[in-house]
GUKOL-915288 format. One line per 8 residues: their letters; for each residue x, y, z of C-alpha. Coordinates in nm, 2 decimals, always signed. Layout:
N
a) X/Y/Z ~ ...
! end
This chain:
300
mtdkptpt) +1.10/-1.52/+0.08 ~ +0.89/-1.81/+0.21 ~ +0.54/-1.93/+0.16 ~ +0.33/-2.17/+0.35 ~ +0.20/-2.50/+0.20 ~ -0.13/-2.47/+0.01 ~ -0.42/-2.68/+0.14 ~ -0.66/-2.85/-0.09
epedaldi) -0.92/-2.59/-0.19 ~ -1.30/-2.65/-0.23 ~ -1.43/-2.67/-0.59 ~ -1.57/-2.32/-0.56 ~ -1.34/-2.11/-0.35 ~ -1.63/-1.87/-0.26 ~ -1.89/-2.14/-0.17 ~ -1.76/-2.20/+0.18
tdaeaaei) -1.87/-2.13/+0.54 ~ -1.73/-1.83/+0.72 ~ -1.52/-2.05/+0.95 ~ -1.37/-2.23/+0.65 ~ -1.30/-1.89/+0.49 ~ -1.12/-1.77/+0.80 ~ -0.90/-2.08/+0.80 ~ -0.82/-2.06/+0.43
naivhpll) -0.76/-1.68/+0.46 ~ -0.50/-1.73/+0.72 ~ -0.31/-1.98/+0.51 ~ -0.34/-1.91/+0.14 ~ -0.61/-1.65/+0.07 ~ -0.48/-1.33/+0.23 ~ -0.67/-1.14/-0.03 ~ -1.00/-1.22/+0.15
adpapdan) -1.10/-1.12/+0.50 ~ -1.36/-1.31/+0.70 ~ -1.68/-1.12/+0.77 ~ -1.73/-0.95/+1.11 ~ -1.94/-0.66/+1.23 ~ -1.78/-0.32/+1.22 ~ -1.72/-0.15/+1.56 ~ -1.72/+0.20/+1.41
ddlvqids) -1.93/+0.34/+1.12 ~ -1.65/+0.58/+1.03 ~ -1.48/+0.37/+0.77 ~ -1.20/+0.61/+0.71 ~ -1.07/+0.85/+0.97 ~ -0.88/+1.17/+0.88 ~ -0.67/+1.35/+1.14 ~ -0.45/+1.65/+1.07
tadgvvfv) -0.21/+1.89/+1.25 ~ -0.16/+2.26/+1.21 ~ +0.18/+2.21/+1.06 ~ +0.05/+2.02/+0.75 ~ +0.06/+1.65/+0.86 ~ -0.24/+1.43/+0.78 ~ -0.32/+1.08/+0.88 ~ -0.57/+0.88/+0.67
tinrpekr) -0.67/+0.56/+0.86 ~ -0.87/+0.27/+0.72 ~ -1.10/+0.20/+1.01 ~ -1.24/-0.15/+0.99 ~ -1.02/-0.33/+1.24 ~ -1.27/-0.62/+1.30 ~ -1.24/-0.70/+0.93 ~ -0.87/-0.64/+0.93
nafdaati) -0.94/-0.32/+0.73 ~ -1.06/-0.51/+0.42 ~ -1.21/-0.32/+0.13 ~ -1.57/-0.30/+0.02 ~ -1.74/-0.05/-0.21 ~ -1.82/+0.18/+0.08 ~ -1.47/+0.18/+0.22 ~ -1.32/+0.25/-0.12
aalfeafe) -1.56/+0.54/-0.17 ~ -1.46/+0.68/+0.17 ~ -1.09/+0.66/+0.08 ~ -1.16/+0.82/-0.26 ~ -1.34/+1.11/-0.09 ~ -1.05/+1.15/+0.16 ~ -0.78/+1.16/-0.11 ~ -0.98/+1.39/-0.34
tlhgadhv) -1.03/+1.63/-0.05 ~ -0.65/+1.64/+0.00 ~ -0.60/+1.76/-0.36 ~ -0.70/+2.11/-0.25 ~ -0.52/+2.12/+0.08 ~ -0.23/+2.34/-0.02 ~ -0.07/+2.36/+0.33 ~ -0.04/+1.98/+0.36
rvvfvrga) +0.32/+1.84/+0.33 ~ +0.28/+1.47/+0.42 ~ -0.01/+1.23/+0.43 ~ +0.04/+0.90/+0.62 ~ -0.19/+0.61/+0.52 ~ -0.23/+0.33/+0.77 ~ -0.48/+0.08/+0.90 ~ -0.65/+0.07/+1.24
ggtfsaga) -0.59/-0.21/+1.49 ~ -0.24/-0.32/+1.39 ~ -0.32/-0.44/+1.03 ~ -0.28/-0.23/+0.72 ~ -0.54/-0.41/+0.50 ~ -0.63/-0.78/+0.44 ~ -0.75/-0.69/+0.08 ~ -1.10/-0.75/-0.04
dmgwmrda) -1.39/-0.81/+0.19 ~ -1.54/-1.16/+0.18 ~ -1.90/-1.03/+0.15 ~ -1.81/-0.80/-0.13 ~ -1.64/-1.08/-0.31 ~ -1.94/-1.30/-0.27 ~ -2.16/-1.03/-0.42 ~ -1.93/-0.96/-0.71
agwsesdn) -1.92/-1.33/-0.80 ~ -2.29/-1.30/-0.90 ~ -2.26/-0.97/-1.09 ~ -2.24/-0.93/-1.47 ~ -1.92/-0.84/-1.64 ~ -2.05/-0.49/-1.69 ~ -2.14/-0.45/-1.32 ~ -1.80/-0.58/-1.22
rddamgla) -1.63/-0.33/-1.45 ~ -1.82/-0.04/-1.29 ~ -1.74/-0.17/-0.95 ~ -1.37/-0.21/-1.03 ~ -1.35/+0.15/-1.15 ~ -1.43/+0.26/-0.80 ~ -1.10/+0.11/-0.68 ~ -0.91/+0.24/-0.99
kmlkalhe) -1.03/+0.59/-0.92 ~ -0.95/+0.57/-0.56 ~ -0.59/+0.46/-0.63 ~ -0.55/+0.74/-0.89 ~ -0.68/+1.00/-0.64 ~ -0.42/+0.87/-0.39 ~ -0.14/+0.87/-0.65 ~ -0.22/+1.24/-0.74
vpaltcai) -0.23/+1.38/-0.39 ~ +0.01/+1.68/-0.41 ~ +0.17/+1.61/-0.08 ~ +0.42/+1.34/+0.00 ~ +0.22/+1.02/+0.07 ~ +0.36/+0.75/+0.30 ~ +0.21/+0.41/+0.38 ~ +0.28/+0.27/+0.72
vegsamgg) +0.23/-0.11/+0.71 ~ +0.17/-0.30/+1.03 ~ +0.05/-0.66/+1.03 ~ -0.02/-0.73/+0.66 ~ -0.10/-0.56/+0.33 ~ -0.26/-0.81/+0.09 ~ -0.40/-0.77/-0.26 ~ -0.55/-0.43/-0.29
gagivaac) -0.39/-0.33/+0.04 ~ -0.05/-0.38/-0.11 ~ -0.18/-0.18/-0.41 ~ -0.24/+0.12/-0.19 ~ +0.12/+0.08/-0.06 ~ +0.25/+0.09/-0.42 ~ +0.04/+0.39/-0.50 ~ +0.20/+0.60/-0.22
dmavaveg) +0.52/+0.79/-0.28 ~ +0.70/+0.60/-0.01 ~ +0.62/+0.32/+0.23 ~ +0.76/+0.17/+0.55 ~ +0.67/-0.16/+0.72 ~ +0.71/-0.28/+1.08 ~ +0.92/-0.60/+1.13 ~ +0.70/-0.90/+1.08
arfafsev) +0.46/-0.74/+0.83 ~ +0.35/-0.96/+0.54 ~ +0.25/-0.89/+0.18 ~ +0.10/-1.08/-0.11 ~ -0.06/-1.04/-0.45 ~ -0.27/-1.35/-0.42 ~ -0.54/-1.28/-0.67 ~ -0.44/-1.57/-0.91
klglipat) -0.52/-1.82/-0.63 ~ -0.88/-1.72/-0.68 ~ -0.87/-1.72/-1.05 ~ -0.84/-1.34/-1.06 ~ -0.58/-1.09/-1.15 ~ -0.44/-0.78/-0.97 ~ -0.56/-0.55/-1.25 ~ -0.65/-0.21/-1.10
iapyvvea) -0.35/-0.20/-0.88 ~ -0.11/-0.32/-1.15 ~ +0.00/+0.03/-1.28 ~ +0.12/+0.13/-0.94 ~ +0.28/-0.20/-0.85 ~ +0.47/-0.21/-1.18 ~ +0.58/+0.16/-1.13 ~ +0.70/+0.07/-0.78
igarrarq) +0.89/-0.26/-0.84 ~ +0.93/-0.30/-1.21 ~ +0.77/-0.53/-1.46 ~ +0.99/-0.84/-1.40 ~ +0.94/-0.84/-1.03 ~ +0.57/-0.78/-1.07 ~ +0.54/-1.08/-1.30 ~ +0.71/-1.29/-1.04
lfltanif) +0.50/-1.18/-0.75 ~ +0.17/-1.17/-0.94 ~ +0.22/-1.52/-1.09 ~ +0.36/-1.70/-0.78 ~ +0.12/-1.52/-0.54 ~ +0.37/-1.59/-0.27 ~ +0.35/-1.43/+0.07 ~ +0.66/-1.23/+0.14
dadyaaha) +0.79/-1.04/+0.44 ~ +0.90/-0.68/+0.50 ~ +1.26/-0.75/+0.42 ~ +1.18/-0.89/+0.08 ~ +0.93/-0.60/+0.02 ~ +1.22/-0.36/+0.08 ~ +1.44/-0.56/-0.15 ~ +1.17/-0.56/-0.42
glidlvlp) +1.12/-0.18/-0.39 ~ +0.76/-0.20/-0.26 ~ +0.87/-0.04/+0.07 ~ +1.16/+0.19/+0.16 ~ +1.23/+0.10/+0.52 ~ +1.17/-0.18/+0.77 ~ +1.10/-0.03/+1.11 ~ +1.17/-0.21/+1.45
egsvdefv) +0.86/-0.28/+1.66 ~ +0.75/+0.03/+1.85 ~ +0.93/+0.28/+1.63 ~ +0.64/+0.41/+1.42 ~ +0.59/+0.73/+1.62 ~ +0.97/+0.80/+1.60 ~ +0.97/+0.76/+1.22 ~ +0.66/+0.98/+1.18
smltdsls) +0.83/+1.26/+1.39 ~ +1.16/+1.22/+1.20 ~ +0.99/+1.25/+0.86 ~ +0.76/+1.53/+0.94 ~ +1.05/+1.73/+1.10 ~ +1.26/+1.68/+0.79 ~ +0.98/+1.82/+0.57 ~ +0.92/+2.13/+0.77
anapgamg) +1.18/+2.33/+0.57 ~ +1.01/+2.24/+0.24 ~ +0.77/+2.47/+0.06 ~ +0.43/+2.28/+0.03 ~ +0.35/+2.43/-0.31 ~ +0.70/+2.34/-0.45 ~ +0.66/+1.98/-0.32 ~ +0.33/+1.94/-0.51
dakrlvhy) +0.49/+2.09/-0.83 ~ +0.79/+1.86/-0.79 ~ +0.56/+1.56/-0.76 ~ +0.37/+1.66/-1.07 ~ +0.70/+1.71/-1.25 ~ +0.79/+1.35/-1.19 ~ +0.46/+1.23/-1.31 ~ +0.50/+1.43/-1.63
vsghkidg) +0.86/+1.35/-1.70 ~ +0.82/+0.98/-1.65 ~ +0.58/+0.96/-1.94 ~ +0.79/+1.15/-2.20 ~ +1.10/+1.08/-2.39 ~ +1.38/+1.34/-2.36 ~ +1.34/+1.56/-2.67 ~ +1.29/+1.93/-2.75
glmdetak) +0.93/+1.93/-2.62 ~ +1.03/+1.79/-2.28 ~ +1.32/+2.04/-2.26 ~ +1.09/+2.33/-2.33 ~ +0.83/+2.21/-2.08 ~ +1.09/+2.17/-1.80 ~ +1.23/+2.51/-1.87 ~ +0.89/+2.66/-1.85
riararvs) +0.83/+2.49/-1.52 ~ +1.15/+2.61/-1.35 ~ +1.09/+2.97/-1.49 ~ +0.74/+2.96/-1.34 ~ +0.87/+2.84/-1.00 ~ +1.14/+3.12/-0.99 ~ +0.88/+3.39/-1.02 ~ +0.62/+3.23/-0.79
degqegvr) +0.56/+3.36/-0.44 ~ +0.73/+3.06/-0.29 ~ +1.03/+3.08/-0.53 ~ +1.08/+3.44/-0.46 ~ +1.05/+3.40/-0.08 ~ +1.28/+3.09/-0.08 ~ +1.56/+3.24/-0.27 ~ +1.55/+3.57/-0.08
afldkrkp) +1.55/+3.39/+0.25 ~ +1.85/+3.19/+0.14 ~ +2.04/+3.50/+0.03 ~ +1.94/+3.68/+0.35 ~ +2.05/+3.38/+0.56 ~ +1.71/+3.34/+0.73 ~ +1.43/+3.08/+0.73 ~ +1.16/+3.12/+0.47
kwae) +0.81/+3.20/+0.60 ~ +0.68/+2.84/+0.56 ~ +0.96/+2.71/+0.78 ~ +0.92/+2.96/+1.07
! end
């Protein structure tokens, strides 16, 4: 893991010109993206296929898919919508234009610097709710990182069930360089990489590459350049045999079990859940199809 030298910062890191911001951003402040006009008002694009594959794309390529309140709200709406999509098996989250996300938008950060603590708390809850909505999507969620995933962008990666990154991708939790902390993303990062690794990455704010992200547990695979489509096809094909409802139940099972100690109450709850699955429509169809040596209806 390597990091570039840190230049001398101005007294107020936010009181700088756009050109200065762009230069600093490229070196030491990957949390911030330099302002630029959006080419498309559709901040988040949702595309889906008939076989239950959904792509959620952050669509601010001119700002390297940086977040502002409107983008966060659009992502929240997209993820909330997917909570009721029973036929969906996998949701791929990515950024348009070859970058996952540069983190927080510069203009948004400038505005927040002048808000009260109460206003900032309300604003931060928007990001917290969006991440929770992503974390609770019933389908398998997979981040595809190209270019970079910085700050809150890396938080989205952590909130997904799995993540892959293309060779050359870079990551950072650089909030402390601005006198801030990665608060709303912390629960998901700590869940993904563990407390000790999170302390190291949060406190050093170092930029790290895809190989280190895989070593730390933030991503699962490093993909060669040009292999994203092949990976998407491989994963979606492998999920075609899985019952969508059972996938959602299995995900909720993990959320429940991870927060409870192994005792009589947990044993009783897990017994209830498998009993419920066995008598469900999917459970009945899946077992009968297996015994009859045929494909279940959802895999036909």
